[in-house]
C-alpha positions in Angstrom: 57.6 154.5 104.2 59.1 154.9 107.9 61.4 151.9 108.9 59.6 151.0 111.9 56.6 150.5 109.8 58.4 148.0 107.5 57.6 144.8 109.1 54.0 145.1 109.4 53.8 146.1 105.6 55.9 143.1 104.7 53.2 141.1 106.4 50.2 141.6 104.1 52.5 141.1 100.7 51.7 137.9 99.3 53.7 135.2 97.1 55.5 135.4 94.9 56.2 139.4 95.3 58.9 140.3 97.9 60.6 143.3 98.6 64.4 143.6 97.8 66.8 145.5 96.3 66.1 146.8 92.1 68.9 147.9 90.2 67.6 151.0 88.2 68.9 151.9 84.3 71.3 154.4 85.5 73.1 151.7 87.9 71.1 153.1 91.1 69.9 150.3 93.7 66.5 151.3 95.6 64.2 149.2 97.5 61.0 147.9 95.6 58.8 144.7 94.7 60.6 141.9 93.2 58.9 139.0 92.4 60.7 135.2 93.2 62.2 133.2 90.7 60.2 129.7 91.3 57.0 131.5 90.2 58.5 132.5 86.8 61.2 129.5 86.1 60.1 128.7 82.7 58.4 132.2 81.7 59.5 134.3 78.4 61.2 137.8 79.1 58.9 140.2 77.9 61.1 143.5 78.6 60.8 144.5 75.1 57.3 145.8 75.4 58.9 148.4 77.5 56.8 148.5 80.2 53.4 147.3 81.9 51.1 149.3 80.5 52.4 148.9 76.7 52.5 145.1 77.5 48.9 145.2 78.6 48.2 147.3 75.8 49.1 144.9 73.3 46.9 142.4 73.6 49.0 139.3 72.8 49.4 136.3 74.5 52.8 135.1 75.5 52.4 131.4 76.2 55.0 130.0 78.9 57.1 127.6 77.8 56.4 125.0 80.4 53.6 125.1 83.1 54.7 127.0 86.3 55.1 125.0 89.6 52.4 124.2 91.9 53.4 127.1 94.3 53.4 130.0 91.6 50.3 128.4 90.2 48.0 129.1 93.3 45.9 132.2 92.9 46.8 133.2 89.2 44.1 132.2 87.7 43.7 133.8 84.3 47.0 133.7 81.9 47.0 137.5 82.2 48.0 137.2 85.7 50.3 134.4 84.9 52.1 136.4 82.1 52.3 139.5 84.8 53.8 137.5 87.2 56.4 136.4 84.1 57.2 140.0 83.2 58.1 140.6 86.6 61.2 138.2 86.3 62.6 140.0 83.8 63.7 142.9 86.5 64.7 140.4 89.3 66.5 137.7 87.7 69.9 138.3 88.5 68.5 139.0 92.2 66.7 136.1 93.2 69.0 133.3 93.0 67.9 129.6 92.3 68.0 127.0 95.0 70.2 123.4 95.0 68.3 120.2 94.2 66.1 118.7 97.0 67.9 116.3 99.5 65.1 113.4 99.1 63.6 111.4 102.1 61.5 108.5 102.6 58.5 110.0 104.1 57.3 113.2 106.3 56.9 117.0 105.5 59.0 118.9 102.9 61.2 121.4 105.2 61.8 124.4 103.4 64.9 126.3 104.9 65.7 129.6 103.3 69.9 130.8 103.5 71.5 133.9 102.1 75.0 132.4 100.6 77.9 133.0 102.6 80.0 131.0 104.7 77.9 131.4 108.1 75.6 128.9 106.6 78.0 126.0 106.1 76.6 123.9 109.1 73.2 123.7 106.6 75.3 122.9 103.7 77.0 120.3 105.4 74.0 118.4 106.7 72.6 118.4 103.6 75.8 116.8 102.0 76.6 114.8 104.4 73.2 113.1 104.6 72.3 114.0 108.0 68.8 115.3 107.3 68.4 112.2 104.7 69.5 109.6 107.7 66.8 111.4 110.0 64.3 110.4 107.4 63.6 114.5 106.6 63.1 115.7 103.3 64.8 119.2 103.2 64.5 122.0 100.3 67.3 124.7 100.7 65.8 127.7 99.2 68.5 130.5 98.4 68.0 134.1 98.5 69.8 137.0 97.6 69.5 138.6 101.0 68.9 138.0 104.6 65.4 140.0 104.3 64.0 138.0 101.9 64.9 134.6 103.7 62.5 136.6 106.4 59.7 137.0 104.1 59.6 133.8 103.0 58.8 132.5 106.5 56.2 135.6 107.0 54.4 134.7 103.9 54.2 131.1 104.7 56.7 130.1 101.8 59.8 129.1 104.0 59.7 126.8 107.1 63.1 128.2 108.6 66.3 130.1 108.4 69.8 129.2 108.1 72.9 130.4 110.1 74.4 133.6 108.2 70.3 135.1 108.0 70.5 138.5 109.8 69.1 138.3 113.3 67.8 141.9 113.1 65.7 140.9 109.7 64.1 138.0 111.8 63.2 140.1 114.5 61.3 142.4 111.8 59.3 139.5 111.1 58.8 138.4 114.6 57.4 142.3 115.0 55.3 141.6 112.2 54.1 139.0 113.2 54.8 138.0 117.0 55.4 134.3 117.7 56.4 134.1 114.1 60.0 131.6 114.9 61.9 130.6 117.3 66.0 130.7 117.0 67.9 127.2 118.0 71.3 128.3 116.9 73.6 131.7 116.3 76.8 132.2 114.7 78.3 134.6 116.9 81.5 136.8 116.0 83.9 139.2 117.4 87.7 139.8 116.8 88.7 136.5 117.1 86.0 134.7 115.3 86.0 137.0 112.2 82.9 137.8 110.2 82.0 141.7 109.8 84.9 143.9 108.8 85.6 146.9 106.7 87.7 147.1 103.9 89.5 149.6 101.8 91.9 149.8 99.0 95.3 148.1 99.7 97.2 151.3 99.2 94.3 153.1 100.8 96.2 155.9 103.3 93.3 155.3 105.8 94.2 153.8 109.1 91.0 154.1 111.1 87.2 154.5 111.0 87.6 158.0 111.5 89.3 158.6 108.7 86.5 157.3 106.3 84.9 161.0 107.1 83.5 162.7 104.1 84.1 159.2 102.0 82.6 156.8 100.0 81.4 153.9 102.1 79.3 150.7 101.3 77.6 148.2 102.6 75.9 145.0 102.0 71.6 145.1 101.5 69.1 145.5 104.2 68.2 147.0 107.3 70.5 145.3 109.2 73.9 146.0 107.8 72.9 149.8 106.5 72.4 150.4 110.4 74.9 148.9 111.8 77.5 150.6 109.1 76.2 153.9 110.1 76.1 153.4 113.6 79.8 151.7 113.7 80.9 154.8 111.6 80.0 157.3 114.1 80.9 155.7 116.9 84.5 155.5 115.0 84.8 158.9 114.7 83.6 159.4 111.1 80.3 160.8 112.4 76.9 161.1 110.4 77.5 159.7 107.1 75.2 158.1 103.7 75.9 154.5 103.1 75.3 152.9 99.7 74.0 149.7 99.4 75.9 147.1 97.3 75.6 143.2 97.0 78.3 141.6 98.9 79.2 140.3 96.1 80.2 143.5 94.1 82.2 144.8 97.2 85.5 143.8 96.0 84.6 145.1 92.2 83.2 148.0 93.6 86.8 149.0 95.5 88.9 147.9 92.3 86.6 150.5 90.2 87.3 152.8 92.4 83.3 153.3 92.8 83.8 153.7 96.8 86.4 154.3 99.2 85.4 151.4 101.6 82.9 148.7 102.4 81.3 147.2 105.6 80.8 143.7 104.6 81.0 140.2 105.8 83.3 137.0 104.8 84.6 135.9 102.5 84.9 138.8 100.9 87.6 140.2 103.1 89.4 137.1 101.5 88.7 137.4 98.5 90.0 141.0 97.8 93.2 139.7 100.0 93.9 136.8 97.5 93.1 139.2 94.8 95.6 142.0 95.9 92.8 144.8 95.7 91.9 145.1 99.4 93.1 145.0 102.9 91.2 144.7 106.0 90.9 148.4 107.6 89.2 146.6 110.8 87.2 143.1 111.8 85.0 141.8 114.8 83.5 145.8 114.5 80.2 144.8 115.7 81.4 143.1 118.8 83.7 146.6 119.4 81.2 149.4 118.3 78.0 147.9 119.1 78.3 145.7 121.7 81.5 147.5 123.9 83.8 144.5 123.8 86.1 143.1 120.8 85.6 139.7 122.6 81.5 139.9 123.1 79.5 137.7 120.9 77.5 139.5 118.1 74.9 137.3 117.4 74.2 138.7 113.9 73.1 135.8 112.1 70.7 132.7 113.2 69.3 129.5 112.2 65.6 129.3 113.2 62.1 127.2 112.3 58.7 129.0 112.2 56.7 128.4 115.0 54.0 126.9 113.2 56.0 124.1 111.9 57.5 123.3 115.1 53.7 123.3 116.4 52.5 120.9 113.6 55.6 118.8 113.6 57.0 118.5 117.0 58.9 115.6 116.2 60.6 116.1 112.8 61.8 119.8 114.1 63.3 117.5 117.0 65.0 115.8 114.3 65.9 118.4 111.9 67.5 120.8 115.0 69.7 117.2 116.0 70.9 116.9 112.1 71.4 120.4 111.8 73.4 120.4 115.3 75.3 117.6 113.8 76.4 120.1 111.1 77.9 122.1 113.6 80.0 119.4 115.1 81.6 118.7 111.8 82.5 122.5 111.1 83.7 122.5 114.9 86.0 119.2 114.9 86.7 118.7 111.4 86.5 122.1 109.7 88.7 121.2 106.6 86.3 118.5 106.2 83.3 120.5 106.3 84.9 123.8 104.0 84.1 121.7 100.8 80.7 121.9 101.3 80.4 125.9 100.5 81.0 124.7 97.1 77.6 124.9 95.3 76.0 126.6 97.9 78.0 130.0 98.0 80.6 131.4 95.4 83.4 130.3 97.6 85.6 127.6 95.9 89.4 127.0 94.9 91.9 128.4 96.7 89.8 130.3 98.7 87.8 127.6 100.4 90.8 126.5 102.6 91.5 130.5 103.5 87.8 131.6 104.3 87.2 132.0 108.2 84.9 129.9 109.8 82.2 131.2 111.7 82.0 130.0 115.5 78.3 128.6 116.5 76.1 128.4 119.2 73.1 126.3 120.0 70.0 126.8 122.0 70.9 124.8 125.0 74.6 126.4 125.1 73.3 130.2 125.7 74.6 131.8 128.9 73.1 134.6 130.6 75.7 136.9 129.1 75.2 135.4 125.8 71.5 136.7 125.9 72.5 139.9 127.3 75.0 140.8 124.7 71.9 139.5 121.7 69.8 141.8 123.9 72.0 144.8 123.4 72.2 144.2 119.5 68.3 144.2 119.2 68.1 147.2 121.6 70.6 149.3 119.0 67.5 148.8 116.6 64.9 149.8 118.8 66.8 153.0 120.0 67.1 153.6 116.1 63.7 153.7 115.6 64.4 150.8 112.9 62.2 148.4 115.2 59.0 149.5 116.1 58.9 148.3 119.7 61.6 146.5 121.7 62.0 143.1 120.8 62.8 140.7 123.7 65.3 137.9 122.9 64.8 135.2 125.0 61.4 134.6 124.3 62.5 133.9 120.6 65.0 131.5 121.9 64.0 127.6 121.1 63.2 125.7 124.3 63.5 121.8 123.8 
């Protein structure tokens, strides 16, 4: 399928199906259909049938251990349909991660916010754990996903009301293409050489000194169209030429380098800090998107964004305003009391122990803090995907920004 048509294709995929990376028996990762974990949390494993056809031919009834939740039950109907959904879980249980407990509040709609478990989502985690949402009378349900693309897919299908910081901005743009007016961005996490998020890593003792030295080497990136497109473009602009890039979950990057499976990775923090603390990797170059994509090492790369769907904002304007205000308190905590905020990385990410105090923290920019230059750099980032044919049309940033 042409990359430019992915967005429109996603718009017709119904819950609990989703697209993502699937690991095959030979270890390769390919894109395919996944099933969300909430739909099959109590389902049995039917892998022993060896395939869907054998299962369907078996005529065996495999009851669920417990009834599935209300959302998963919608539209399933017959038990065989429910069992089909259950079977999908055996393929993707490790791909879609469970969510932390719901934050209870007094009244109002439940606000479902998808997040990718990386350090950039810290304001959201802090706002939950400090009780900022609860104090505002809001009930917020954090939904953890294995990839930023899946966060966007949940918003597109109406299974989520927004995204936390750290969700790929290009992924959100694909959702906007598929459904114009889908969302409004109210905060970003801009990075550059000063506020480090993005980086290339190599083995600690690697002779590689520049991106150009990676020509002909085995390079991996995080999963998803944003990561892969950026990695390929930066390698080309850095002098390595046109290269293939392997998609790997970010949590596997350090292990892949340690095992000699790849020679370098384009990754996001805290991967670089994990590799350094374990004596496995070193940073080849950091803040690479600002330099190679935006043309200025100090330019703000708005690679991740927090958002709410336009539908939610329209239906619940008061709650939307309260949510953004409470979220902004989380940002303020990270800005003014970073040491206090760091503790809330635990439980939402894999960051804990000594790593908690070492991992670099992102910078944040609220919708009312954007200057014309910030919008221009954001637009330049989006235009890369139009130029590469990833976006089927040019996406304009300014209308996607939340207006009070």
